[in-house]
C-alpha positions as CSV (number, residue, x, y, z in Angstrom):
1,X,-39.1,67.4,155.0
2,X,-37.1,64.0,156.0
3,X,-39.1,61.0,156.2
4,X,-38.7,57.6,158.7
5,X,-37.5,55.0,156.1
6,X,-39.0,52.3,158.7
7,X,-42.4,53.8,158.5
8,X,-41.8,54.1,154.7
9,X,-40.7,50.3,154.6
10,X,-43.8,49.4,156.8
11,X,-46.3,51.1,154.4
12,X,-45.2,49.5,151.4
13,X,-44.8,46.3,153.5
14,X,-48.5,47.0,154.9
15,X,-49.8,47.5,151.1
16,X,-48.1,43.8,149.8
17,X,-50.3,42.1,153.0
18,X,-53.7,44.4,152.3
19,X,-53.8,45.7,148.8
20,X,-57.6,45.9,148.9
21,X,-57.8,46.9,152.1
22,X,-60.4,49.9,152.3
23,X,-59.5,53.6,153.8
24,X,-61.4,54.4,156.8
25,X,-61.7,58.1,157.2
26,X,-63.3,58.3,160.6
27,X,-59.7,59.3,161.8
28,X,-58.3,58.1,165.4
29,X,-60.0,59.2,168.6
30,X,-56.7,57.9,170.5
31,X,-53.3,59.3,169.1
32,X,-50.8,58.3,171.8
33,X,-50.9,55.8,174.7
34,X,-51.7,56.5,178.5
35,X,-49.6,56.3,181.4
36,X,-50.0,54.0,183.8
37,X,-53.3,51.8,184.5
38,X,-56.6,52.5,182.9
39,X,-58.9,53.9,185.6
40,X,-61.2,50.9,185.0
41,X,-59.1,48.5,186.8
42,X,-57.8,51.3,189.6
43,X,-57.1,50.9,192.6
44,X,-54.0,48.3,191.6
45,X,-53.4,45.4,193.7
46,X,-49.9,47.1,194.4
47,X,-48.6,44.9,196.5
48,X,-48.4,42.1,193.8
49,X,-48.3,44.1,190.5
50,X,-45.1,43.3,188.2
51,X,-43.4,46.2,187.3
52,X,-40.5,45.2,184.8
53,X,-37.2,46.8,183.9
54,X,-36.6,48.8,180.8
55,X,-33.0,48.4,181.4
56,X,-31.3,46.7,178.7
57,X,-33.8,47.4,176.2
58,X,-35.3,49.8,173.7
59,X,-38.9,50.1,175.0
60,X,-41.5,53.0,174.5
61,X,-44.2,54.4,172.3
62,X,-44.1,54.0,168.4
63,X,-46.4,55.2,166.1
64,X,-47.5,52.1,163.6
65,X,-49.0,53.0,159.9
66,X,-51.9,52.1,158.6
67,X,-54.1,52.1,156.0
68,X,-55.9,55.3,157.6
69,X,-53.4,56.8,159.8
70,X,-50.9,55.7,162.1
71,X,-51.5,53.7,165.1
72,X,-50.3,54.3,168.8
73,X,-48.2,51.3,169.9
74,X,-45.9,50.2,172.3
75,X,-42.6,48.2,171.7
76,X,-40.2,46.7,173.9
77,X,-36.7,44.8,172.8
78,X,-33.2,44.3,173.5
79,X,-31.3,47.3,173.2
80,X,-28.3,45.4,171.4
81,X,-28.7,42.8,168.3
82,X,-31.3,42.0,165.9
83,X,-33.2,39.3,164.1
84,X,-35.6,39.1,167.4
85,X,-38.4,36.6,166.9
86,X,-42.0,39.0,167.2
87,X,-44.4,38.7,169.5
88,X,-47.8,40.8,168.8
89,X,-48.9,41.4,172.0
90,X,-53.2,41.9,172.2
91,X,-54.9,43.9,174.9
92,X,-57.6,43.3,177.0
93,X,-60.6,45.6,176.8
94,X,-58.8,48.3,178.8
95,X,-56.3,49.0,175.9
96,X,-52.5,49.5,176.0
97,X,-52.3,50.5,180.3
98,X,-49.3,49.7,181.6
99,X,-49.7,46.1,182.3
100,X,-49.9,45.1,178.7
101,X,-46.8,47.5,178.7
102,X,-45.0,45.4,181.1
103,X,-45.7,42.2,179.4
104,X,-44.3,43.8,176.2
105,X,-41.0,44.3,178.3
106,X,-41.3,41.2,179.6
107,X,-41.2,39.0,176.1
108,X,-38.2,41.6,175.0
109,X,-36.4,40.8,178.6
110,X,-36.4,37.1,176.9
111,X,-35.1,38.2,173.7
112,X,-38.4,39.2,171.5
113,X,-39.5,42.2,169.3
114,X,-43.0,42.7,171.1
115,X,-45.5,45.0,169.9
116,X,-49.0,45.7,171.3
117,X,-50.9,48.3,169.1
118,X,-54.2,50.4,170.8
119,X,-56.7,48.5,168.8
120,X,-59.7,50.6,169.7
121,X,-57.9,53.6,168.7
122,X,-60.8,54.6,165.9
123,X,-63.3,53.7,168.4
124,X,-63.0,55.3,171.5
125,X,-60.4,55.9,174.4
126,X,-60.8,53.7,177.1
127,X,-58.3,54.4,179.6
128,X,-60.0,57.0,181.1
129,X,-63.3,55.3,181.5
130,X,-64.3,53.9,184.9
131,X,-67.4,51.5,183.7
132,X,-67.0,48.0,182.5
133,X,-70.3,47.4,180.8
134,X,-70.0,51.3,179.1
135,X,-66.5,50.3,178.1
136,X,-68.3,47.0,176.2
137,X,-71.1,48.5,175.1
138,X,-69.6,52.1,173.6
139,X,-66.0,50.7,172.4
140,X,-65.6,47.6,172.1
141,X,-68.6,46.4,170.5
142,X,-67.8,48.7,167.8
143,X,-64.7,47.2,166.8
144,X,-64.9,45.0,163.5
145,X,-62.7,42.1,163.5
146,X,-61.5,42.7,160.2
147,X,-59.9,46.1,161.3
148,X,-58.2,44.1,164.2
149,X,-57.3,42.1,161.8
150,X,-55.8,44.6,159.3
151,X,-54.0,46.3,162.0
152,X,-52.0,43.6,163.5
153,X,-50.9,42.8,160.1
154,X,-49.7,46.5,160.0
155,X,-47.9,45.6,163.2
156,X,-46.3,42.8,161.6
157,X,-45.2,45.1,158.7
158,X,-43.8,47.5,161.2
159,X,-41.6,44.9,163.1
160,X,-40.4,43.5,159.5
161,X,-39.4,47.3,158.5
162,X,-37.6,48.0,161.8
163,X,-34.3,46.4,160.3
164,X,-34.3,44.8,163.9
165,X,-36.8,42.0,163.8
166,X,-37.4,38.8,161.9
167,X,-40.8,38.7,161.5
168,X,-40.9,35.3,160.2
169,X,-40.6,34.2,163.2
170,X,-44.0,35.3,164.1
171,X,-46.2,34.8,167.3
172,X,-49.2,36.2,168.9
173,X,-50.6,36.4,172.4
174,X,-53.4,38.3,174.1
175,X,-55.9,38.4,177.2
176,X,-59.3,37.9,177.8
177,X,-60.2,40.1,174.5
178,X,-57.1,39.6,173.4
179,X,-57.4,35.7,174.2
180,X,-60.2,35.3,171.4
181,X,-58.1,37.6,168.7
182,X,-55.3,35.5,169.1
183,X,-57.0,32.8,168.1
184,X,-58.6,34.7,165.1
185,X,-55.6,36.0,163.5
186,X,-53.8,32.6,163.8
187,X,-56.1,31.5,161.3
188,X,-56.1,35.2,159.3
189,X,-52.1,34.5,159.2
190,X,-50.8,31.7,157.6
191,X,-47.0,33.0,158.7
192,X,-47.8,32.8,161.9
193,X,-46.0,30.3,163.6
194,X,-47.1,29.6,167.0
195,X,-49.8,31.5,169.3
196,X,-50.8,31.9,173.1
197,X,-54.7,32.6,173.6
198,X,-55.4,33.4,177.4
199,X,-58.7,33.1,179.0
200,X,-60.2,34.1,175.3
201,X,-63.7,33.4,174.9
202,X,-64.2,30.5,172.1
203,X,-67.9,30.8,171.1
204,X,-70.7,33.1,170.5
205,X,-73.2,35.0,168.7
206,X,-72.3,36.0,165.0
207,X,-72.5,39.8,164.5
208,X,-71.4,42.2,162.2
209,X,-68.3,43.3,163.6
210,X,-67.8,39.6,165.1
211,X,-68.9,37.2,162.2
212,X,-67.1,34.5,163.4
213,X,-65.5,33.3,166.9
214,X,-62.3,30.8,166.9
215,X,-64.9,27.5,167.4
216,X,-65.9,28.6,163.8
217,X,-62.8,28.7,162.4
218,X,-60.6,25.7,163.8
219,X,-60.1,24.2,160.4
220,X,-58.2,27.6,159.6
221,X,-56.1,27.8,162.7
222,X,-52.7,25.9,161.4
223,X,-50.3,28.0,164.1
224,X,-50.1,25.8,167.3
225,X,-52.0,27.7,170.0
226,X,-51.5,26.9,173.3
227,X,-54.7,28.0,175.6
228,X,-54.0,29.0,178.8
229,X,-57.5,28.5,181.1
230,X,-59.3,28.8,184.1
231,X,-62.0,25.9,185.3
232,X,-63.2,28.8,187.3
233,X,-63.7,31.3,184.8
234,X,-67.4,32.3,185.2
235,X,-67.3,34.1,181.9
236,X,-66.0,31.0,179.8
237,X,-67.9,28.1,180.7
238,X,-65.8,24.5,180.6
239,X,-68.0,22.9,178.4
240,X,-66.9,25.7,175.7
241,X,-63.3,25.1,176.4
242,X,-64.3,21.0,176.0
243,X,-65.8,21.9,172.6
244,X,-62.8,23.6,171.3
245,X,-60.5,21.2,172.7
246,X,-62.8,18.2,170.8
247,X,-62.9,20.3,167.6
248,X,-59.2,21.3,167.6
249,X,-58.9,17.2,167.9
250,X,-61.4,16.6,165.4
251,X,-59.8,18.8,163.0
252,X,-56.0,17.5,163.9
253,X,-54.6,20.6,165.2
254,X,-51.6,20.6,167.1
255,X,-53.0,23.4,169.6
256,X,-53.7,22.3,173.1
257,X,-55.5,23.9,175.9
258,X,-54.4,24.2,179.6
259,X,-57.6,24.4,182.2
260,X,-56.0,25.4,185.2
261,X,-57.8,24.2,188.3
262,X,-59.0,26.5,191.0
263,X,-58.1,29.7,188.5
264,X,-60.2,32.3,187.8
265,X,-60.7,34.3,184.7
266,X,-57.8,37.4,184.5
267,X,-55.4,35.1,186.6
268,X,-52.4,36.4,184.8
269,X,-53.5,40.2,185.7
270,X,-51.3,40.8,188.2
271,X,-52.2,44.3,189.1
272,X,-56.0,43.1,189.7
273,X,-57.2,40.8,192.6
274,X,-58.1,37.7,190.2
275,X,-54.1,37.6,190.0
276,X,-53.0,34.2,190.8
277,X,-49.2,34.1,190.9
278,X,-48.2,30.0,190.9
279,X,-50.5,29.8,188.1
280,X,-49.9,33.0,186.1
281,X,-45.9,32.1,186.4
282,X,-46.4,28.3,185.3
283,X,-48.5,29.5,182.4
284,X,-46.0,32.1,181.2
285,X,-43.1,29.4,181.3
286,X,-45.4,27.1,179.1
287,X,-46.2,29.9,177.2
288,X,-42.3,31.1,176.6
289,X,-41.2,27.0,176.0
290,X,-44.4,26.9,173.4
291,X,-43.1,29.6,171.6
292,X,-39.6,28.2,171.8
293,X,-40.5,24.5,171.0
294,X,-42.8,26.1,167.6
295,X,-39.8,27.9,166.7
296,X,-40.3,31.1,167.4
297,X,-36.9,31.9,169.5
């Protein structure tokens, strides 16, 4: 039987990154990505939802080797060339559905190797769930931060082993649930060069699966992170954003937070009523500029 050299190299790279990671034998509930949008997000705002063509790209599902199996992921990159800077794209609570795939293609159009792994693959399939509270209670709350950090490490190993990416130029960005993870991964992996956190929670109660939150990890966040938040976000109070800004400033960090006036939560989600076109476009441009300014280009 022939082996895939990219996967073999990725496994070796992962072993070097996290040699002590324990095996989890619970298995994967999600072994491949679904098509379209997550059920909980329907009906989509078809008049605003952005569709980015895959023309000129290599884009589609891949399998990312982890210690306990293969994680389904979406990968997009330019069809020609190599040495592309890497962007880890971290999902919302709705998993890697069409919007997250489209974001990967947008990054690929800008010259990046973008990859979004299904972070809930072991805990449940949120793509078919329609009740948001149940998504949170039955799946999201059961996902350990340590598992997510290791899976993102696995994505870096996969990118490096592809022969197409320059994983030394590494960025991470995420939305909502993934916005919080962006801050955490910038503290976890000191090789991250830049981050972009879209309206991710900054403070919270400690639990077994979420022992620390971004504000607890400021001292370890060495990569400059651009926080993209809305001052009309009812789930992330402005005072918590101010606390994070103060903590970053006190620690002498180069991270910055933009608080957009009148912007609600999920203002970048072009398939939802929360979408704010002008704000989303401005934030996207600022994020790309931020990555370039910090050497991820």
